[in-house]
C-alpha positions as CSV (number, residue, x, y, z in Angstrom):
1,M,20.3,-11.8,0.4
2,S,21.0,-10.5,4.0
3,L,19.6,-11.3,7.1
4,G,21.2,-7.8,8.8
5,K,20.1,-5.4,6.2
6,N,16.9,-7.2,6.3
7,L,16.2,-7.2,10.6
8,Q,17.1,-3.5,10.1
9,Y,13.9,-3.3,7.3
10,L,11.6,-5.3,9.7
11,R,12.3,-3.3,13.0
12,R,11.8,-0.1,10.8
13,L,8.4,-1.4,9.6
14,R,7.6,-1.6,13.1
15,K,7.2,1.2,14.4
16,N,10.9,1.8,14.6
17,M,11.5,-1.0,16.9
18,T,15.1,-0.4,18.7
19,Q,18.0,-2.9,18.6
20,E,17.2,-3.0,23.0
21,D,13.3,-3.5,22.5
22,L,14.1,-6.3,19.6
23,A,16.7,-7.8,22.1
24,E,14.2,-7.9,25.2
25,K,12.1,-9.5,23.5
26,L,14.4,-12.3,22.9
27,S,16.0,-12.2,25.8
28,V,19.3,-11.5,24.3
29,S,21.9,-8.6,24.4
30,R,22.1,-5.8,22.3
31,Q,25.6,-6.8,21.1
32,T,23.5,-9.5,19.8
33,V,21.0,-8.4,17.7
34,S,23.8,-5.8,16.7
35,K,26.3,-8.8,15.5
36,W,23.2,-10.4,13.3
37,E,22.6,-6.8,11.8
38,M,25.8,-6.7,10.7
39,D,26.0,-10.1,9.3
40,S,28.9,-11.4,11.6
41,A,27.0,-14.3,13.0
42,L,23.3,-16.1,12.7
43,P,20.5,-16.4,15.2
44,E,20.3,-19.8,16.5
45,M,17.3,-22.2,14.8
46,E,14.9,-21.4,18.2
47,K,15.8,-17.4,18.1
48,A,15.1,-17.3,13.9
49,I,11.6,-19.2,14.7
50,E,11.3,-16.3,17.5
51,L,12.0,-13.2,15.2
52,C,9.8,-14.9,12.8
53,R,6.5,-14.7,14.5
54,I,7.8,-11.4,16.4
55,F,7.8,-10.0,12.5
56,N,5.1,-12.3,11.5
57,C,7.4,-13.6,8.2
58,S,8.6,-17.1,6.8
59,L,12.5,-18.7,7.3
60,D,12.7,-17.9,3.6
61,N,11.6,-14.2,4.2
62,L,13.8,-13.7,6.8
63,F,16.5,-15.6,5.7
64,R,16.5,-15.2,1.4
65,E,14.8,-12.3,0.2
66,E,16.3,-8.9,0.0
67,M,13.4,-7.5,1.8
68,D,14.9,-3.9,2.4
69,K,15.0,-3.1,-1.8
70,R,11.3,-2.4,-1.1
71,M,12.5,0.2,0.7
72,D,14.2,2.4,-2.2
73,A,10.8,4.6,-3.9
74,Y,8.7,4.3,-0.5
75,S,8.6,6.8,2.8
76,N,6.0,7.7,5.1
77,L,5.0,4.6,6.1
78,R,2.1,5.0,9.3
79,V,-1.7,4.6,10.0
80,E,-3.8,7.7,9.2
81,E,-7.3,8.0,9.9
82,V,-8.8,9.5,6.9
83,E,-11.5,11.7,7.0
84,G,-15.1,10.9,5.2
85,F,-15.7,12.4,2.1
86,S,-18.7,11.9,-0.7
87,Y,-17.4,11.2,-4.3
88,V,-18.3,9.9,-7.7
89,E,-16.7,7.1,-9.4
90,H,-16.8,5.7,-12.9
91,T,-15.3,2.2,-13.9
92,V,-13.9,1.5,-17.7
93,I,-12.9,-2.1,-18.7
94,S,-10.5,-1.0,-21.9
95,N,-6.7,-1.5,-23.3
96,D,-6.3,1.5,-21.6
97,P,-8.8,2.3,-18.8
98,E,-7.1,4.3,-16.2
99,A,-7.0,6.8,-18.9
100,D,-10.3,6.5,-20.0
101,A,-11.8,7.0,-16.8
102,L,-9.8,9.6,-15.8
103,S,-11.3,11.4,-18.8
104,W,-14.2,11.1,-17.6
105,I,-13.9,12.4,-14.7
106,D,-12.4,15.1,-15.9
107,R,-15.4,15.8,-18.0
108,L,-17.7,15.5,-15.2
109,S,-15.6,18.2,-13.1
110,G,-15.2,20.8,-16.2
111,K,-19.0,20.7,-16.2
112,N,-19.4,21.5,-12.8
113,G,-16.9,24.5,-12.7
114,V,-14.4,22.3,-11.5
115,T,-10.8,22.0,-12.8
116,N,-7.8,19.7,-11.0
117,P,-10.2,17.5,-9.2
118,R,-9.1,15.3,-6.4
119,V,-8.9,11.7,-8.1
120,I,-7.8,8.6,-6.5
121,G,-8.4,4.9,-8.3
122,W,-8.1,1.2,-7.8
123,D,-7.8,-2.1,-9.9
124,F,-11.4,-3.2,-11.0
125,P,-10.6,-7.1,-10.9
126,N,-14.1,-8.3,-12.4
127,I,-13.4,-8.9,-15.7
128,S,-13.2,-12.2,-17.6
129,V,-10.3,-14.7,-18.9
130,E,-10.8,-13.8,-22.5
131,Q,-11.0,-9.9,-21.9
132,M,-7.6,-10.2,-20.2
133,N,-6.4,-12.5,-21.8
134,V,-7.5,-12.1,-25.5
135,Y,-8.2,-8.2,-25.9
136,H,-5.6,-7.9,-23.1
137,M,-7.9,-5.2,-21.4
138,H,-7.8,-4.3,-17.9
139,G,-10.0,-2.7,-15.3
140,Y,-9.7,0.2,-13.3
141,T,-12.3,2.4,-11.2
142,A,-11.5,6.7,-10.9
143,A,-13.2,8.5,-8.0
144,W,-13.6,12.3,-7.9
145,V,-13.7,13.4,-4.6
146,L,-16.2,15.7,-4.3
147,P,-15.3,19.3,-3.0
148,A,-17.8,20.8,-0.1
149,G,-21.1,22.2,-2.3
150,I,-20.7,20.6,-5.4
151,Q,-23.4,17.7,-6.5
152,P,-22.8,16.5,-9.5
153,E,-26.4,15.6,-11.6
154,G,-27.4,12.8,-13.1
155,V,-25.0,10.3,-11.5
156,E,-24.7,8.7,-8.0
157,I,-22.7,10.1,-5.0
158,K,-21.3,7.5,-2.8
159,V,-20.5,8.5,0.9
160,Q,-17.0,7.2,2.5
161,P,-17.0,7.2,6.0
162,K,-14.0,8.2,8.2
163,H,-12.1,4.8,8.4
164,R,-8.4,3.6,9.4
165,Y,-6.1,3.1,6.7
166,A,-2.3,1.9,5.9
167,A,-0.8,4.1,3.8
168,V,2.0,4.7,2.1
169,H,4.0,7.5,0.0
170,V,5.6,6.3,-3.6
171,E,8.3,8.8,-5.1
172,K,8.1,8.4,-8.9
173,P,6.2,5.5,-9.4
174,F,5.1,5.4,-13.3
175,E,8.7,5.4,-13.8
176,N,8.8,1.7,-13.4
177,P,4.6,1.4,-12.6
178,F,5.0,-2.6,-13.1
179,V,7.8,-3.0,-10.2
180,T,7.5,0.4,-8.7
181,I,3.5,0.0,-7.2
182,P,2.8,-3.4,-7.1
183,S,6.4,-3.5,-5.1
184,A,4.8,-0.8,-2.7
185,Y,1.4,-3.2,-2.6
186,Q,4.0,-5.5,-0.9
187,T,6.0,-2.8,1.2
188,L,2.5,-2.1,2.8
189,D,1.7,-5.7,3.0
190,S,4.5,-6.3,5.3
191,F,4.1,-2.5,7.3
192,M,0.3,-4.6,8.3
193,R,1.6,-8.0,9.2
194,V,4.6,-7.3,11.4
195,N,2.3,-4.6,13.0
196,G,-0.9,-6.8,13.4
197,L,-2.9,-4.6,11.1
198,V,-5.4,-6.7,9.2
199,H,-7.2,-5.6,6.2
200,T,-11.1,-4.9,5.8
201,E,-13.4,-4.3,3.0
202,S,-16.7,-4.0,5.1
203,G,-18.2,-0.8,4.0
204,V,-15.4,1.2,2.7
205,I,-13.3,1.7,0.1
206,P,-11.0,-0.9,0.6
207,C,-7.5,0.3,-1.1
208,Y,-7.2,3.0,-3.4
209,E,-4.2,5.2,-4.7
210,T,-4.1,9.0,-5.2
211,N,-3.5,10.2,-8.7
212,G,-0.4,12.4,-9.1
213,E,3.5,12.5,-10.6
214,S,3.5,11.1,-6.7
215,M,1.2,8.6,-5.2
216,D,0.0,7.3,-1.6
217,I,-1.5,4.1,-1.6
218,Y,-4.0,3.3,1.1
219,I,-5.2,-0.3,2.4
220,A,-8.3,0.0,4.9
221,C,-7.5,-2.0,8.2
222,E,-10.1,-3.0,10.9
């Protein structure tokens, strides 16, 4: 663990805050911040608490976690205005729900003359303890983002309005998906907290992932 690396990580999350910017907020010199980041000095408790307030983290986060490790597989942390779109969604609860839901989307898009459909998805949380623990089932929703002029018959077409999202790019998410993808959500959550962004579920898709060899994860903001 390293206070210095954690401070550098938190500054990057905070819109690339400079050492000078942080020093000004703390009423210390830039050299003092530099010493903290080189681990050649530690802040006094009063300053440590102020650091936690600035970055919206705990003392445990600041001194005990290896927060910078989260950045290894991620890039392009950002706030993005995502344009509105129409979509068709399909939810599956099974032993392999993502594959099953994507297969359904492929069949539907194929019937409508579309190959390589643009697909997003998200976990479907409303499953029973028995389904999860006894039958090892999970839930997943896949959504086909409809191209202009395409209106499949026999399915409900939903509309996602233009909305602001916090987002992060993930390279090679499936090399170690049960570590890489949850850590990406943790990184995005830290980015939102540090920058005062509040999650919303009102009237929009609360969060989703793009589908492909690389991935972008989006969380809706107020």
